[in-house]
C-alpha positions as CSV (number, residue, x, y, z in Angstrom):
1,M,-0.2,0.1,0.4
2,K,1.6,3.9,-1.2
3,D,1.9,5.8,1.6
4,S,1.2,4.1,4.2
5,V,2.5,2.7,7.7
6,T,1.0,-0.2,10.5
7,I,-0.4,0.9,13.6
8,R,-1.7,-0.7,16.8
9,F,-2.8,0.9,19.8
10,Y,-3.1,-0.9,22.9
11,E,-5.7,-1.8,26.0
12,E,-8.3,1.0,26.7
13,L,-7.7,2.7,23.7
14,N,-9.3,-0.2,21.9
15,D,-12.9,1.0,22.9
16,F,-12.3,3.6,20.5
17,L,-12.0,1.8,17.2
18,P,-13.5,-0.1,14.8
19,K,-13.8,-4.0,16.0
20,G,-11.9,-5.6,12.7
21,K,-8.8,-2.9,14.1
22,R,-8.8,-3.5,17.8
23,K,-5.5,-5.2,19.4
24,T,-4.3,-5.4,16.0
25,R,-1.3,-4.0,14.7
26,F,-2.9,-3.3,10.6
27,N,-2.2,-1.4,7.5
28,A,-3.6,2.2,7.3
29,A,-2.9,5.2,4.2
30,F,-2.0,8.8,5.4
31,S,-1.9,11.9,3.7
32,E,1.6,13.9,2.7
33,G,2.1,16.0,5.9
34,Q,0.1,14.8,8.4
35,S,1.0,14.5,11.2
36,V,0.8,11.2,13.8
37,K,-1.7,13.1,16.2
38,D,-4.1,13.4,13.6
39,F,-3.7,10.0,12.1
40,I,-4.4,8.7,16.0
41,Q,-7.2,11.0,16.2
42,A,-8.7,10.1,12.7
43,F,-9.7,6.4,14.0
44,G,-11.8,8.4,16.2
45,V,-9.2,7.8,19.2
46,P,-9.1,11.7,21.3
47,H,-4.9,12.3,21.3
48,T,-5.7,13.5,25.9
49,E,-5.5,9.6,25.8
50,V,-2.6,9.1,24.4
51,D,0.9,9.1,26.6
52,L,3.3,7.3,24.7
53,I,3.6,6.5,21.0
54,L,6.6,4.8,19.6
55,V,7.8,5.4,16.1
56,N,9.5,1.8,14.4
57,G,10.8,1.2,18.2
58,K,11.6,5.2,19.3
59,S,9.8,7.8,21.1
60,V,8.0,11.0,19.1
61,D,5.5,13.9,20.1
62,F,2.5,14.6,18.4
63,N,3.9,16.7,16.0
64,Y,6.0,13.9,14.2
65,L,4.9,14.1,10.3
66,L,4.4,9.9,9.1
67,N,6.8,8.8,6.3
68,T,5.8,5.8,4.5
69,G,6.7,2.3,6.0
70,D,6.7,3.9,10.0
71,D,5.6,0.9,12.5
72,I,3.6,2.6,15.1
73,S,2.7,1.8,18.4
74,V,0.1,3.9,20.6
75,Y,-0.2,3.5,24.1
76,P,-3.6,5.1,26.6
77,V,-2.0,6.9,30.2
78,F,-0.2,5.2,32.3
79,E,-0.6,4.9,35.9
80,S,1.7,2.9,38.0
81,L,4.6,2.7,35.4
82,D,6.4,5.4,35.1
83,V,7.2,6.4,31.5
84,S,8.8,9.9,32.5
85,K,12.2,8.8,31.0
86,V,10.3,8.7,27.8
87,Q,8.6,11.2,25.6
88,R,5.6,11.6,27.2
89,L,3.2,13.5,24.8
90,R,0.6,15.9,28.2
91,P,1.6,17.7,31.0
92,K,2.6,16.3,34.1
93,P,-0.4,14.1,36.3
94,L,-2.2,16.3,38.5
95,R,-1.0,15.4,42.1
96,K,-4.0,15.6,44.2
97,P,-6.8,14.1,42.3
98,K,-9.4,17.1,41.2
99,F,-12.2,16.8,39.1
100,V,-14.7,18.8,36.8
101,L,-17.8,16.5,35.2
102,D,-19.7,17.1,32.0
103,V,-23.5,17.8,32.3
104,H,-24.4,14.0,31.4
105,L,-22.7,12.6,34.8
106,G,-25.2,14.5,37.6
107,K,-25.3,11.0,39.1
108,L,-21.5,9.8,38.7
109,A,-20.7,13.3,40.9
110,K,-22.9,13.1,43.6
111,L,-21.9,9.5,44.2
112,M,-18.0,10.9,43.8
113,R,-19.0,13.0,46.3
114,L,-20.4,11.1,48.3
115,F,-17.1,9.0,48.7
116,G,-14.7,12.6,49.4
117,F,-13.5,13.0,46.0
118,D,-13.0,16.8,44.8
119,T,-16.2,16.8,42.5
120,H,-16.4,20.0,40.3
121,Y,-19.9,20.0,38.9
122,E,-23.2,22.0,36.8
123,K,-26.0,20.6,35.4
124,H,-25.5,23.7,32.3
125,Y,-21.9,24.0,31.6
126,D,-21.0,23.7,28.6
127,D,-17.8,22.9,27.0
128,N,-15.3,25.8,27.2
129,E,-16.7,26.3,30.9
130,I,-15.7,22.9,31.7
131,I,-12.2,23.3,29.8
132,E,-11.8,26.6,31.7
133,I,-12.7,24.8,35.0
134,S,-9.9,21.9,34.1
135,K,-7.2,23.9,33.4
136,T,-7.0,26.9,36.0
137,E,-8.0,24.4,39.1
138,K,-6.0,21.7,37.8
139,R,-8.5,19.3,37.2
140,A,-8.6,16.4,35.2
141,I,-12.3,16.0,33.2
142,L,-14.3,13.1,33.1
143,T,-16.8,12.6,30.7
144,R,-19.2,10.6,27.7
145,D,-18.4,12.7,24.9
146,V,-15.4,12.1,22.5
147,G,-15.5,15.2,21.1
148,L,-14.5,17.1,23.9
149,L,-11.9,14.9,24.7
150,K,-11.0,15.8,21.3
151,R,-10.3,19.4,21.3
152,N,-6.2,21.0,22.0
153,E,-6.8,22.2,24.9
154,V,-8.0,19.3,26.8
155,T,-5.3,18.4,28.8
156,H,-5.7,16.2,32.0
157,D,-9.2,13.8,31.0
158,Y,-10.6,10.0,30.9
159,F,-13.7,9.2,29.0
160,V,-16.1,7.8,30.9
161,R,-16.9,3.9,30.0
162,N,-20.1,2.6,32.0
163,I,-23.1,3.7,31.7
164,H,-24.6,3.4,35.0
165,A,-23.3,5.5,38.0
166,E,-22.5,2.5,40.3
167,E,-20.4,1.4,37.5
168,Q,-18.7,4.3,36.5
169,L,-17.9,5.3,39.9
170,L,-15.7,1.8,40.3
171,E,-14.6,2.5,37.4
172,I,-12.6,6.0,38.0
173,I,-12.2,4.3,41.6
174,E,-9.6,1.8,39.5
175,R,-8.4,4.3,36.7
176,F,-7.2,6.9,39.3
177,D,-6.1,4.5,42.1
178,L,-8.5,6.2,44.6
179,R,-8.4,3.8,47.1
180,N,-6.4,5.5,49.7
181,E,-8.3,8.8,48.8
182,I,-12.1,7.4,50.2
183,N,-13.6,9.9,53.0
184,E,-16.7,9.2,52.9
185,F,-19.4,11.9,54.3
186,S,-16.8,14.7,54.0
187,R,-18.3,16.7,51.2
188,C,-21.5,18.2,50.3
189,L,-23.3,16.3,47.7
190,V,-24.9,19.6,46.6
191,C,-21.8,22.0,46.0
192,N,-18.7,19.6,46.8
193,G,-18.1,22.8,49.5
194,L,-16.1,20.3,53.1
195,L,-18.3,19.9,55.8
196,E,-17.4,21.4,59.1
197,D,-18.6,19.9,62.9
198,V,-21.8,22.9,63.8
199,E,-23.1,22.9,66.7
200,K,-26.5,23.0,67.0
201,E,-27.8,26.0,68.5
202,K,-26.5,27.4,65.2
203,V,-28.8,25.9,62.7
204,L,-32.0,25.3,64.6
205,D,-33.6,27.5,62.3
206,K,-32.4,25.1,59.9
207,L,-33.7,21.7,61.4
208,P,-37.6,20.9,60.7
209,P,-39.1,19.8,64.7
210,K,-38.2,16.2,64.2
211,V,-34.4,16.0,63.8
212,K,-34.4,18.8,66.5
213,A,-35.9,16.5,68.7
214,L,-34.1,13.1,67.9
215,Y,-30.3,14.5,67.1
216,E,-27.6,16.3,68.3
217,D,-24.6,16.0,66.0
218,F,-24.6,17.9,63.0
219,K,-22.2,19.0,60.3
220,I,-22.8,22.2,58.1
221,C,-21.1,23.2,54.3
222,P,-19.8,26.5,55.0
223,N,-20.4,26.9,50.8
224,C,-24.2,26.4,50.4
225,G,-25.2,26.3,54.1
226,R,-26.5,23.2,53.9
227,V,-27.0,21.4,57.1
228,Y,-26.5,17.0,57.4
229,W,-27.2,15.0,60.7
230,Q,-27.2,10.6,60.6
231,G,-30.9,10.4,60.4
232,T,-32.5,7.8,57.9
233,H,-31.4,8.6,55.1
234,Y,-27.9,8.7,56.4
235,E,-28.1,5.0,57.5
236,K,-29.4,4.0,53.8
237,M,-26.2,5.8,52.1
238,K,-23.7,4.2,55.0
239,K,-24.5,0.6,53.9
240,F,-23.6,1.5,50.4
241,V,-21.0,2.6,51.1
242,M,-19.6,0.2,52.9
243,K,-21.1,-2.2,50.9
244,F,-18.6,-0.5,47.6
245,K,-15.6,-0.1,50.2
246,E,-15.2,-3.9,50.5
247,T,-15.6,-4.5,46.0
248,V,-12.7,-1.5,45.4
249,K,-10.3,-3.6,48.5
């Protein structure tokens, strides 16, 4: 095949490929002057999902221009393997895991806050706002929108594979190795603020009559003022959290 290369995508990058091209090395034609970045994205793989590209056994960056006969291997973001001595294609990993979620992941956002993960989410955000928050606050973008991942401004991101919120949460914990970051009931489920202990007398005007009579310990979100106590709803969530933590051990 004239003006062609061989290429293989590894691990979860195959999720973006048609079935006939998954987990195999195949031939593909390219255009004169085409960069490896554009070539990779032409297969539907967002550049932000890629952490290492080898061409003929040597590491290259996204600007590399393809040549006839090149042999290309494309690898996803590495979490447990240190590839700092070879070419990395994105800025250094975020040191403290923080996230901003797109409008399709509202249920996941609530679950992530329940487990104590720093999760920014608003259902009215557009792509530009999400990207700006990611850049200014150094937050990884979680999304189900492949188009968002292909934006050049995006540097830290993850395409969420699962559809259901609980499965998505497990996926994120495993993908970002968050087991040791779990701190349940530490954040506001509504606005993501860190909860603080508060004296009952200071929140009496916010409490229903039955709650005033039955409970003495309260927490408050300093951001939005929402008050939390360990009622029946808390007990249900606690059982869910304990059961889920057993799953991720």
